[in-house]
C-alpha positions in Angstrom: 10.4 -22.3 1.2 9.3 -23.2 -2.3 8.7 -26.9 -2.9 8.6 -28.9 -6.1 7.6 -32.6 -6.5 8.0 -35.0 -9.4 7.7 -38.8 -9.8 9.7 -40.4 -12.5 7.4 -41.9 -15.2 10.0 -44.4 -16.5 11.9 -47.1 -14.6 11.9 -47.4 -10.8 10.0 -44.8 -8.9 12.0 -41.8 -7.9 10.3 -39.0 -6.0 11.8 -35.6 -5.3 11.1 -32.6 -3.3 13.0 -29.3 -3.7 13.1 -26.6 -1.2 14.4 -23.1 -1.9 16.3 -21.5 0.9 15.2 -18.2 2.4 16.3 -15.0 0.8 19.4 -14.4 3.1 20.7 -17.9 2.3 20.1 -17.8 -1.5 23.5 -16.4 -2.4 25.1 -19.4 -0.7 22.8 -22.4 -1.2 21.2 -23.4 -4.4 18.5 -25.7 -2.8 17.7 -28.3 -0.2 16.3 -31.4 -1.8 15.0 -34.9 -0.8 15.0 -37.9 -3.0 13.0 -41.0 -2.2 14.0 -44.1 -4.1 11.6 -47.0 -3.7 12.8 -50.4 -5.0 12.5 -54.1 -4.3 14.8 -55.7 -1.7 17.6 -56.6 -4.2 17.0 -53.8 -6.8 19.3 -50.9 -7.5 19.4 -48.0 -9.9 22.4 -46.4 -11.4 23.0 -43.0 -13.0 25.6 -40.4 -13.8 25.4 -37.0 -11.9 26.5 -34.0 -13.9 29.5 -31.8 -13.1 28.3 -29.3 -10.6 29.2 -26.9 -7.8 29.9 -28.4 -4.3 27.3 -30.5 -2.7 26.5 -32.5 0.4 24.5 -35.7 0.2 23.2 -37.9 3.0 21.6 -41.3 2.5 19.4 -43.0 5.1 20.2 -46.6 4.1 23.2 -48.9 4.1 25.0 -46.4 1.9 25.4 -46.0 -1.8 28.1 -46.6 -4.4 29.6 -43.4 -5.8 32.7 -42.4 -7.7 33.9 -39.5 -9.8 34.6 -40.6 -13.4 36.9 -42.4 -14.3 37.1 -43.9 -10.8 35.1 -47.0 -10.0 32.2 -46.3 -7.5 33.0 -47.1 -3.9 30.7 -47.7 -0.9 29.9 -44.4 0.8 28.0 -44.3 4.1 26.7 -41.4 6.1 27.5 -37.9 4.7 29.2 -37.6 1.3 30.7 -34.2 0.7 31.7 -33.3 -2.9 33.8 -30.3 -3.9 33.1 -28.7 -7.2 33.3 -31.3 -10.0 34.4 -31.3 -13.6 33.6 -35.0 -14.2 30.4 -36.9 -13.9 29.7 -38.8 -10.6 28.6 -42.4 -11.1 26.1 -43.4 -8.4 24.3 -46.7 -7.6 21.7 -47.0 -4.9 18.9 -49.2 -3.6 15.8 -48.1 -1.7 16.8 -45.0 0.3 15.9 -41.5 1.3 18.6 -39.0 0.3 18.9 -35.4 1.4 21.1 -33.1 -0.6 22.3 -29.5 -0.2 23.9 -27.6 -3.0 26.6 -25.1 -2.1 27.2 -22.2 -4.6 30.7 -20.8 -4.9 29.9 -18.0 -2.4 28.5 -20.7 0.0 31.8 -22.6 -0.3 33.7 -19.4 0.7 31.3 -18.8 3.6 30.9 -22.3 5.1 34.0 -24.3 4.1 37.4 -23.5 5.5 39.5 -24.5 2.5 40.3 -23.4 -1.0 37.8 -24.9 -3.5 40.6 -26.5 -5.6 41.7 -28.6 -2.6 38.4 -30.5 -2.8 37.7 -30.3 -6.5 36.7 -33.6 -8.2 36.8 -35.3 -4.8 34.3 -37.1 -2.6 35.0 -36.8 1.1 33.6 -38.3 4.3 32.4 -35.2 6.3 33.4 -36.9 9.6 37.0 -37.2 8.4 37.4 -33.7 7.0 37.8 -30.7 9.4 37.1 -28.3 6.6 33.5 -29.6 6.5 33.0 -29.6 10.3 30.4 -26.9 10.4 28.1 -29.1 8.4 28.5 -32.2 10.5 25.2 -31.8 12.4 22.9 -31.7 9.3 22.6 -35.5 9.1 20.8 -35.8 12.4 18.7 -32.7 11.5 17.5 -34.4 8.3 16.9 -37.8 9.7 16.4 -37.8 13.5 12.9 -38.8 14.5 12.0 -39.4 10.8 10.7 -35.9 10.2 8.3 -34.9 7.4 10.2 -33.4 4.4 9.0 -29.9 5.3 10.2 -30.3 8.9 13.6 -31.6 7.9 14.0 -28.8 5.3 13.2 -26.2 8.0 15.8 -27.8 10.3 18.4 -27.6 7.6 17.4 -24.0 6.9 17.7 -23.2 10.6 21.2 -24.6 10.9 22.5 -22.7 7.9 20.8 -19.5 9.2 22.7 -19.9 12.4 26.0 -20.4 10.6 25.3 -17.3 8.5 24.5 -15.2 11.5 27.8 -16.3 13.2 30.0 -15.9 10.1 32.5 -13.3 9.2 32.4 -11.5 5.8 33.8 -13.4 2.9 37.0 -12.2 1.4 36.4 -11.0 -2.2 32.7 -11.6 -1.9 31.8 -9.0 -4.6 34.3 -10.5 -7.0 33.0 -14.0 -6.4 29.4 -12.9 -7.0 30.4 -11.0 -10.2 32.5 -13.8 -11.6 29.8 -16.4 -10.9 27.3 -14.2 -12.7 29.6 -13.9 -15.7 30.2 -17.6 -15.8 26.4 -18.1 -16.1 26.1 -15.5 -18.8 26.0 -17.2 -22.2 27.8 -14.4 -23.9 31.1 -15.1 -22.2 32.9 -18.0 -23.9 36.6 -16.8 -23.8 38.9 -16.4 -20.9 40.2 -13.0 -22.2 36.7 -11.6 -22.3 36.1 -12.7 -18.7 39.5 -11.3 -17.5 38.9 -8.0 -19.3 35.4 -7.6 -17.8 36.7 -8.3 -14.3 39.8 -6.1 -14.7 42.1 -9.1 -13.9 45.3 -10.2 -15.5 45.2 -13.8 -16.8 47.4 -15.0 -13.9 45.3 -13.3 -11.3 42.1 -14.7 -12.7 43.6 -18.2 -12.7 44.6 -18.0 -9.0 41.3 -16.4 -8.1 39.2 -19.0 -9.9 41.1 -22.0 -8.4 40.6 -20.7 -4.9 36.9 -19.6 -5.2 35.6 -22.0 -7.9 37.9 -25.0 -7.9 39.1 -24.9 -11.5 40.8 -22.7 -14.0 38.7 -20.1 -15.8 39.2 -22.0 -19.1 37.8 -25.2 -17.6 34.9 -23.4 -15.9 33.8 -21.8 -19.2 34.1 -25.2 -20.9 32.0 -26.8 -18.2 29.3 -24.2 -18.4 28.8 -24.5 -22.2 28.6 -28.3 -21.8 26.1 -28.0 -18.9 23.9 -25.7 -21.0 23.8 -28.2 -23.8 23.1 -31.2 -21.6 20.4 -29.4 -19.7 18.6 -28.7 -22.9 18.8 -32.4 -23.9 17.6 -33.6 -20.4 14.5 -31.4 -20.6 13.7 -32.5 -24.2 15.4 -35.9 -24.9 13.4 -36.3 -28.1 15.5 -33.6 -29.8 18.8 -34.3 -31.5 22.1 -33.3 -29.9 22.7 -30.8 -32.7 19.6 -28.9 -31.6 20.7 -28.9 -28.0 24.2 -27.5 -28.6 25.4 -24.3 -27.0 26.2 -21.5 -29.4 29.9 -21.6 -28.4 30.4 -25.0 -29.9 32.1 -24.9 -33.3 30.5 -28.1 -34.5 29.2 -31.5 -33.1 32.7 -33.0 -33.0 33.7 -30.2 -30.6 30.8 -31.1 -28.4 31.6 -34.8 -28.5 35.1 -34.1 -27.3 33.7 -32.2 -24.4 31.2 -34.9 -23.7 33.9 -37.5 -23.4 36.0 -35.2 -21.2 33.2 -34.5 -18.7 31.1 -37.7 -18.8 33.6 -40.4 -19.7 31.5 -41.7 -22.6 30.1 -40.8 -26.0 26.8 -38.9 -26.2 25.2 -41.8 -28.0 26.1 -44.2 -25.1 24.7 -41.7 -22.6 21.5 -41.3 -24.5 20.9 -45.0 -24.7 21.4 -45.5 -20.9 18.5 -45.1 -18.5 18.6 -42.0 -16.2 16.1 -42.6 -13.5 17.6 -40.1 -11.1 18.9 -37.4 -13.3 15.9 -37.1 -15.7 13.5 -36.8 -12.7 15.8 -34.4 -11.0 16.2 -32.1 -14.0 12.5 -31.8 -14.5 11.7 -31.3 -10.8 14.5 -28.8 -10.4 13.5 -26.8 -13.4 10.0 -26.5 -12.0 10.9 -25.7 -8.5 14.2 -23.8 -8.7 14.3 -22.5 -12.3 17.3 -24.4 -13.6 17.6 -28.0 -14.7 21.2 -28.5 -13.3 23.0 -27.0 -10.4 26.0 -25.7 -12.4 23.6 -23.3 -14.2 22.0 -21.9 -11.0 22.0 -18.2 -11.1 23.7 -16.4 -8.2 
């Protein structure tokens, strides 16, 4: 496993470790990661997590407040499972150790027994959702006996390796891989280009993307260009938004409309707000995994 570590230099201390899965698991899992948040007894930090593929987060604390924009954050305890998201997730937490697991689209098809659209833009309690039942043991694997991060990561790796060995082939696996790769490719900005390259009709592509990726192809392409722009800004916040824009944006007004859609605020408001978790995560993830945000992780 490859590990990356970064301590936030501004605001409350946030320390992260990223662990790359072994080669057989990489088509399915983007990374395992641990976040340590160390604050005073009554202190909390707040941030907005970017739209992303599915994820599982576990907090060893009294829980955290989380909600997908525009919902108000609610208290979440134990294991939070998020399907693919097209809105920011607002999160508030005190001192805690958090483990996270990123599921790529092929990982969703392999390990979750439900269409992605069924859980899109939704936070679930793993204990209450049969579709996530295969992942229920990972909380104890991460936290039982307070293991060192490397030990906990190895336990998580072992559980998913066992699931992989016992799994059946994924339906449409090659198409999911190919579509994911094209979504990441910056040259694809139009649904017709995507459909032509895949040999799909527009209707077939729509159904396929909803099942495998959670959203329509139009929204997926829109989310990807937005993610590319915001990732550039996170890695270099001193630059202007104009310099961070993806080439598929017509102008800055076009980007502002997307920003409001995905984040629930204007770019200027976002830039003014502190980002103690996201800024540290983007830098640490870029160094350890090779991509600042999970939505841009290459399959």
